[in-house]
C-alpha positions in Angstrom: 51.6 22.1 46.2 54.8 20.2 45.2 55.2 19.3 49.0 51.7 18.2 49.3 52.0 15.9 46.5 55.0 14.4 47.5 53.9 13.5 50.8 50.5 12.1 49.3 52.5 10.1 47.2 55.0 8.9 49.7 52.1 8.2 52.1 50.1 6.3 49.4 53.1 4.2 48.6 53.6 3.5 52.1 50.4 2.3 52.8 50.1 0.2 49.4 53.5 -1.6 50.4 52.3 -2.3 53.9 49.0 -3.6 52.4 50.8 -5.7 50.2 53.0 -7.5 53.0 52.2 -11.0 53.8 53.3 -14.0 55.6 56.6 -15.1 54.0 57.6 -18.8 54.6 59.8 -21.5 53.5 58.6 -25.2 53.5 60.3 -28.3 53.8 58.4 -31.6 53.4 58.6 -35.1 53.4 55.6 -37.3 52.0 54.5 -40.9 51.0 52.6 -41.2 48.0 50.3 -44.1 46.4 49.6 -44.2 42.5 46.1 -43.7 41.4 47.0 -44.7 37.3 48.8 -47.2 35.6 52.1 -47.1 38.0 50.0 -48.7 40.4 50.5 -52.2 38.6 54.2 -51.6 39.0 54.5 -50.0 42.5 52.5 -50.0 45.5 54.2 -46.5 47.3 56.6 -44.1 46.7 58.3 -41.3 48.6 59.7 -37.8 48.4 60.3 -34.4 49.5 59.9 -30.9 48.6 61.0 -27.1 49.1 58.5 -24.4 48.7 59.0 -20.7 48.9 55.8 -19.1 50.3 55.2 -15.2 49.7 51.9 -14.1 51.3 50.3 -10.8 48.9 47.4 -8.6 49.4 45.1 -8.0 52.5 43.8 -11.2 52.3 44.9 -14.9 53.1 46.1 -15.7 50.1 49.9 -16.7 49.3 51.8 -17.4 45.9 54.2 -20.4 46.0 57.1 -21.6 43.8 58.2 -25.4 44.7 60.6 -28.2 43.7 60.4 -31.8 44.6 61.7 -35.2 44.1 59.1 -38.2 44.4 60.3 -42.1 43.9 58.4 -44.8 43.5 60.5 -48.2 43.1 59.3 -51.1 41.1 58.0 -54.2 42.9 58.8 -57.9 42.3 62.1 -57.5 40.4 65.1 -60.2 40.1 68.1 -60.2 42.2 70.4 -57.4 40.9 67.9 -55.6 38.8 67.2 -52.1 40.2 64.1 -50.2 38.5 62.5 -46.9 39.5 60.1 -44.0 38.3 60.8 -40.5 39.5 59.0 -37.5 39.1 60.5 -34.0 39.6 58.0 -31.5 40.1 58.9 -27.5 39.8 55.4 -25.9 40.2 54.3 -22.4 40.7 51.0 -22.3 42.7 48.1 -20.1 44.4 47.2 -20.9 47.8 44.2 -19.6 50.1 44.0 -19.8 53.6 41.2 -20.4 56.0 41.9 -20.3 59.3 44.2 -23.3 59.9 43.3 -25.2 56.5 45.2 -24.2 53.4 43.6 -25.1 49.9 46.3 -24.9 47.0 46.6 -25.1 43.3 49.5 -25.7 41.4 51.0 -26.0 37.8 54.4 -26.3 35.8 56.8 -29.0 35.0 57.2 -32.6 36.1 60.4 -34.1 35.1 59.9 -37.7 34.6 62.3 -40.5 34.8 62.0 -43.9 34.1 65.7 -45.8 35.2 66.4 -49.3 35.2 69.8 -51.4 35.7 71.6 -54.4 36.2 75.3 -55.6 36.8 75.7 -55.1 33.2 73.8 -52.0 31.9 71.6 -49.1 32.8 69.0 -47.6 30.7 67.2 -44.3 31.4 64.3 -42.3 29.8 63.7 -38.6 30.8 60.7 -36.5 29.4 59.7 -32.8 30.9 55.9 -32.9 30.7 53.3 -30.4 32.0 52.2 -31.1 35.4 49.5 -29.9 38.0 48.5 -30.6 41.5 45.6 -29.6 43.9 45.9 -29.6 47.6 44.6 -29.3 51.2 46.2 -29.0 54.4 45.9 -28.2 58.0 48.5 -26.1 60.0 49.1 -26.3 63.9 52.3 -24.5 65.2 54.5 -24.1 62.3 53.6 -28.3 61.1 51.3 -28.8 58.2 50.0 -32.2 57.3 48.5 -32.5 53.8 46.8 -34.5 50.9 47.8 -33.6 47.6 46.7 -34.9 44.1 49.5 -34.6 41.5 48.9 -35.5 37.9 51.9 -35.8 35.2 50.5 -35.3 31.4 52.8 -37.6 30.0 53.6 -37.2 26.1 53.0 -40.5 24.1 51.4 -42.4 27.3 47.7 -43.2 27.0 46.9 -42.5 30.8 48.7 -39.7 33.1 50.8 -40.6 35.6 48.9 -39.9 38.9 49.7 -40.2 42.6 48.0 -39.0 45.8 50.6 -37.9 48.5 50.4 -37.7 52.4 52.4 -34.9 53.3 54.0 -33.5 56.3 55.7 -30.1 56.2 57.5 -27.6 58.5 56.9 -24.0 57.8 59.9 -21.5 58.7 58.8 -18.0 58.9 61.1 -15.5 56.7 
């Protein structure tokens, strides 16, 4: 009886582990982004990059994600010798659902927001860690993914959240 119980337990554990095994990937991406909030009055376009770990789970087409990125928005119309930019560094966990070659993703986490300015004599910066979230939809073919992503940083002490819409190109490496 003990052998039968042991064999049944090992078999059930093995089947459960196989059912839980999903697609594991590392995604490396670059994006261009256009602000959709008050940031648009200061800058037209930003750029960024990110690294995302993707872990498939369950029997269905679902994945958990963990992402760290960097987005920079240079400020326009500045005098010579003055450099000013806004940067958002998201660190998000998320859920991703696959429908054939399409992906739908929601993420939330911390957004580290930095405003930086300098000239020839001094530099100033202000950094805050705020709640952030993002929604995205993508299309993948042969490991290359093109996606649209809407990202929000819920900045404290500011009347309007910092938001932008990004066009992302990514490469998914299978692990």
